[in-house]
Structures are given as C-alpha cells and as structure tokens.
C-alpha positions as CSV (number, residue, x, y, z in Angstrom):
1,M,-74.1,-84.5,1.0
2,E,-70.4,-83.9,0.7
3,S,-69.1,-80.3,0.2
4,F,-67.8,-79.2,-3.1
5,I,-64.3,-78.8,-1.8
6,T,-64.4,-82.4,-0.4
7,L,-65.4,-83.7,-3.8
8,I,-62.6,-81.9,-5.5
9,Q,-60.1,-83.3,-3.0
10,K,-61.4,-86.8,-3.5
11,G,-61.2,-86.5,-7.2
12,G,-57.5,-85.8,-7.1
13,F,-55.3,-83.4,-9.1
14,I,-57.2,-84.1,-12.3
15,M,-60.0,-82.1,-10.9
16,I,-58.0,-78.9,-11.2
17,P,-57.9,-78.8,-15.0
18,I,-61.5,-79.9,-15.2
19,L,-62.5,-77.0,-12.8
20,L,-60.4,-74.5,-14.8
21,C,-62.2,-75.7,-18.0
22,S,-65.6,-75.2,-16.3
23,L,-64.6,-71.6,-15.4
24,L,-63.3,-70.9,-19.0
25,T,-66.5,-72.4,-20.4
26,L,-68.7,-70.1,-18.3
27,T,-66.6,-67.1,-19.2
28,I,-66.7,-67.8,-22.9
29,I,-70.5,-68.4,-22.9
30,L,-71.3,-65.2,-21.0
31,E,-68.9,-63.1,-23.2
32,R,-70.2,-64.5,-26.5
33,M,-73.9,-64.1,-25.4
34,A,-73.2,-60.4,-24.7
35,M,-71.2,-59.9,-27.9
36,L,-73.5,-61.8,-30.2
37,R,-76.7,-59.7,-29.6
38,Q,-78.4,-58.8,-32.8
39,S,-79.1,-55.3,-31.6
40,R,-75.4,-54.8,-31.1
41,L,-74.2,-56.3,-34.4
42,I,-77.0,-55.2,-36.7
43,P,-78.4,-52.0,-35.3
44,S,-81.8,-51.0,-36.7
45,E,-80.6,-47.5,-37.5
46,L,-77.8,-48.9,-39.7
47,V,-80.4,-51.2,-41.4
48,K,-82.6,-48.1,-42.1
49,R,-79.7,-46.2,-43.6
50,I,-78.8,-49.1,-45.8
51,Q,-82.4,-49.5,-47.0
52,S,-82.6,-45.8,-47.9
53,F,-79.1,-45.6,-49.4
54,S,-78.2,-43.9,-52.6
55,L,-74.9,-42.8,-53.9
56,E,-76.1,-39.2,-53.8
57,K,-76.8,-39.5,-50.1
58,K,-73.8,-41.7,-49.1
59,D,-72.5,-39.0,-46.7
60,S,-75.3,-39.9,-44.3
61,L,-74.2,-43.5,-44.1
62,L,-70.5,-42.6,-43.9
63,D,-71.3,-40.2,-41.1
64,Y,-73.0,-43.0,-39.2
65,C,-70.1,-45.3,-39.8
66,A,-67.6,-42.7,-38.5
67,H,-69.5,-42.6,-35.2
68,H,-70.0,-46.3,-34.8
69,A,-66.7,-47.8,-35.9
70,N,-66.9,-50.4,-33.1
71,I,-69.8,-52.2,-34.8
72,P,-68.4,-55.1,-37.0
73,L,-70.9,-54.7,-39.8
74,V,-70.0,-51.0,-40.1
75,T,-66.5,-52.1,-41.2
76,I,-67.9,-53.8,-44.3
77,V,-70.4,-51.1,-45.0
78,K,-67.8,-48.4,-44.8
79,T,-65.4,-50.3,-47.0
80,M,-68.1,-50.8,-49.6
81,V,-69.2,-47.2,-49.7
82,V,-65.7,-45.7,-49.7
83,N,-64.7,-48.1,-52.5
84,A,-67.9,-47.6,-54.5
85,G,-65.8,-46.6,-57.6
86,L,-64.1,-50.0,-57.9
87,P,-65.1,-52.4,-60.7
88,H,-67.9,-54.8,-59.7
89,Q,-65.7,-57.9,-59.4
90,E,-63.0,-56.2,-57.4
91,S,-65.7,-54.9,-55.0
92,V,-67.0,-58.5,-54.6
93,E,-63.5,-59.8,-53.7
94,L,-63.0,-56.9,-51.2
95,I,-66.4,-57.7,-49.6
96,K,-65.4,-61.4,-49.3
97,A,-62.1,-60.6,-47.7
98,T,-63.6,-58.2,-45.2
99,G,-66.5,-60.6,-44.5
100,R,-64.1,-63.4,-43.7
101,Q,-62.4,-61.2,-41.1
102,L,-65.8,-60.4,-39.6
103,A,-66.9,-64.0,-39.5
104,K,-63.7,-64.9,-37.7
105,S,-64.3,-62.3,-35.1
106,L,-67.8,-63.7,-34.4
107,D,-66.4,-67.2,-34.1
108,K,-64.0,-66.1,-31.4
109,G,-64.0,-68.5,-28.4
110,L,-66.2,-71.1,-30.1
111,F,-63.2,-73.3,-31.0
112,M,-62.2,-73.3,-27.3
113,L,-65.7,-74.5,-26.3
114,E,-65.6,-77.3,-28.9
115,L,-62.1,-78.3,-27.6
116,I,-63.3,-78.3,-23.9
117,A,-66.3,-80.4,-24.9
118,A,-63.9,-83.0,-26.4
119,V,-61.2,-82.9,-23.8
120,T,-63.0,-82.8,-20.5
121,P,-64.5,-86.3,-20.9
122,L,-61.0,-87.6,-21.6
123,M,-59.8,-85.9,-18.4
124,G,-62.5,-87.6,-16.6
125,L,-61.5,-90.9,-18.1
126,L,-57.9,-90.3,-17.1
127,G,-59.2,-89.7,-13.5
128,T,-61.1,-93.0,-13.7
129,V,-58.0,-94.9,-14.8
130,L,-55.9,-93.3,-12.0
131,G,-58.6,-94.1,-9.5
132,M,-58.7,-97.8,-10.6
133,I,-54.9,-97.9,-10.3
134,D,-55.2,-96.7,-6.7
135,V,-57.8,-99.4,-6.1
136,F,-55.5,-102.2,-7.5
137,D,-52.6,-100.8,-5.5
138,T,-54.7,-101.0,-2.4
139,I,-55.7,-104.6,-3.1
140,V,-52.1,-105.6,-3.7
141,K,-51.0,-104.0,-0.4
142,M,-53.9,-104.7,1.9
143,G,-56.1,-107.3,0.2
144,V,-59.8,-107.0,-0.9
145,G,-61.2,-106.7,2.6
146,Q,-60.2,-103.1,3.1
147,A,-63.4,-101.4,1.9
148,E,-62.5,-98.1,3.5
149,H,-59.2,-97.9,1.7
150,L,-60.7,-99.1,-1.6
151,S,-63.4,-96.5,-1.5
152,A,-60.9,-93.7,-2.0
153,G,-59.8,-95.0,-5.4
154,I,-63.4,-95.8,-6.4
155,S,-64.5,-92.3,-5.4
156,K,-61.7,-90.7,-7.5
157,A,-62.8,-92.8,-10.5
158,L,-66.5,-91.9,-10.2
159,I,-66.1,-88.2,-9.3
160,T,-63.7,-87.4,-12.1
161,T,-65.9,-89.2,-14.7
162,V,-68.9,-87.2,-13.5
163,A,-67.1,-83.9,-13.4
164,G,-65.7,-84.3,-16.9
165,L,-69.2,-85.0,-18.3
166,I,-70.7,-82.1,-16.2
167,V,-68.4,-79.7,-18.0
168,A,-68.4,-81.3,-21.4
169,I,-72.2,-81.5,-21.9
170,P,-72.9,-77.8,-21.3
171,S,-69.8,-76.9,-23.4
172,L,-71.1,-78.9,-26.3
173,A,-74.6,-77.5,-26.0
174,A,-73.3,-73.9,-25.8
175,Y,-71.0,-74.5,-28.8
176,S,-73.9,-75.8,-30.9
177,M,-76.2,-73.0,-29.8
178,L,-73.7,-70.2,-30.3
179,S,-72.6,-71.6,-33.7
180,R,-76.1,-71.5,-34.9
181,K,-76.5,-68.0,-33.6
182,V,-73.4,-66.9,-35.5
183,E,-74.6,-68.6,-38.7
184,G,-77.9,-66.7,-38.4
185,L,-76.2,-63.4,-37.8
186,V,-73.8,-63.9,-40.7
187,A,-76.7,-64.7,-43.0
188,L,-78.6,-61.6,-41.9
189,M,-75.5,-59.4,-42.4
190,D,-75.0,-61.0,-45.8
191,R,-78.5,-60.0,-46.7
192,H,-77.9,-56.4,-45.8
193,V,-74.5,-56.3,-47.5
194,T,-76.0,-57.8,-50.6
195,D,-78.7,-55.1,-50.6
196,L,-76.2,-52.3,-50.2
197,H,-74.0,-53.8,-52.9
198,G,-77.0,-53.9,-55.3
199,K,-77.8,-50.3,-54.6
200,I,-74.2,-49.2,-55.2
201,Y,-74.0,-51.0,-58.5
202,G,-77.6,-50.7,-59.6
203,I,-78.3,-54.4,-59.4
204,H,-81.8,-55.6,-58.5
205,I,-81.6,-58.4,-55.9
206,E,-84.6,-60.8,-55.9
207,R,-85.6,-62.1,-52.5
C-alpha cells in the first residue's frame, strides 16, 4: 500500500487544492457541529423564562438577556421585549429583520461546503484530463510499449478522480445534514419567538 505522500505526488499539483478543500471541509464541519448545538442556541433556562413571561415581569427576561448576549436567540428576544411598545405590525417587521440576520449567522460556512462538493469532482476531472494528456504525450514520444512510463499518467488520472470524490461526497453529506439541522433550529426558535410575541401582544397562538 502506497503512502499518502506518494499518492499526492503521483496525483500532481491538482492534489494540492483538493487537499486544501478537504482540510477546509473538516474545519467547517467541526466548527458548525460545535456552534449548532441546541443547548447552546436555545438554552432551557431561556425557554422557561419565555414560557413564564409577562410584561409585568419583563425585567427577569431582560436580566437574563443582559448576561447571555452571546446567544443568538437572545438578540431577538431582547429586541422584542425592549420594543414591546411598538405597534403590532412594526414589531413583526422588526422580528423578521432580526430573524434574517440570525438565520444568516446559522448558515455560516454551509455555502462553502456546497461549493466544495460541487468543485472538487471538477478538480478531479481536471486531474484526469491532465493525466490522459501525459499518457498521450508518452505514447507519442516512446510508443505504446512503455508501460512503466504510461502508468504515471494513468495513476494521475485515477488518483485525482478518486481524491475529488472522496472530498466531495462527505462535503455534500455534511451540507445536507447541517442544512436540515439549521432548518430544525430555526423552526424551533420561530416557535418560541411566536409564543413570546403572542404574550407581549395578548395574542393566543394555537399549536
């Protein structure tokens, strides 16, 4: 079994961007898995305070928000409570604007995963084409009987193709999994925001 370094060398220069993409994919996956934990984004204590919220006791919720400003959902909650005196429609627009910013922060890095999943197979294909060019150059210069020299081009073609797919498949799977996770978290946040909005404006929300 050939060493990893040897395979990279045989794959040629196109292996460098493919390898960089694999490292970037791993970094994004680990970072997003750590950041998209439900316990971090939707703390049970915050949920309890939303459920027991009343305008007369809003200081309790604001106090929690002041000490946990790093939690994304807190930004929306604090905005809603501080602006509780706004007309209903203006409050809805404010919530939507803040919510879009929150959703954008949760999606951070996912576009890059999608891009890597699309680009790395093309990099592998480019390596395949370059490898076949090497094969034909060898045939022209030395003839078809030089199996040892032909194998270098064939190896480049096969190695880059496999490397591109090895990076693309996990990237696509991670993108799909994390996108669904974000959708679930946004839906759960929306539920709690809607409940709080209903309590502020005295609107009963049917579930």
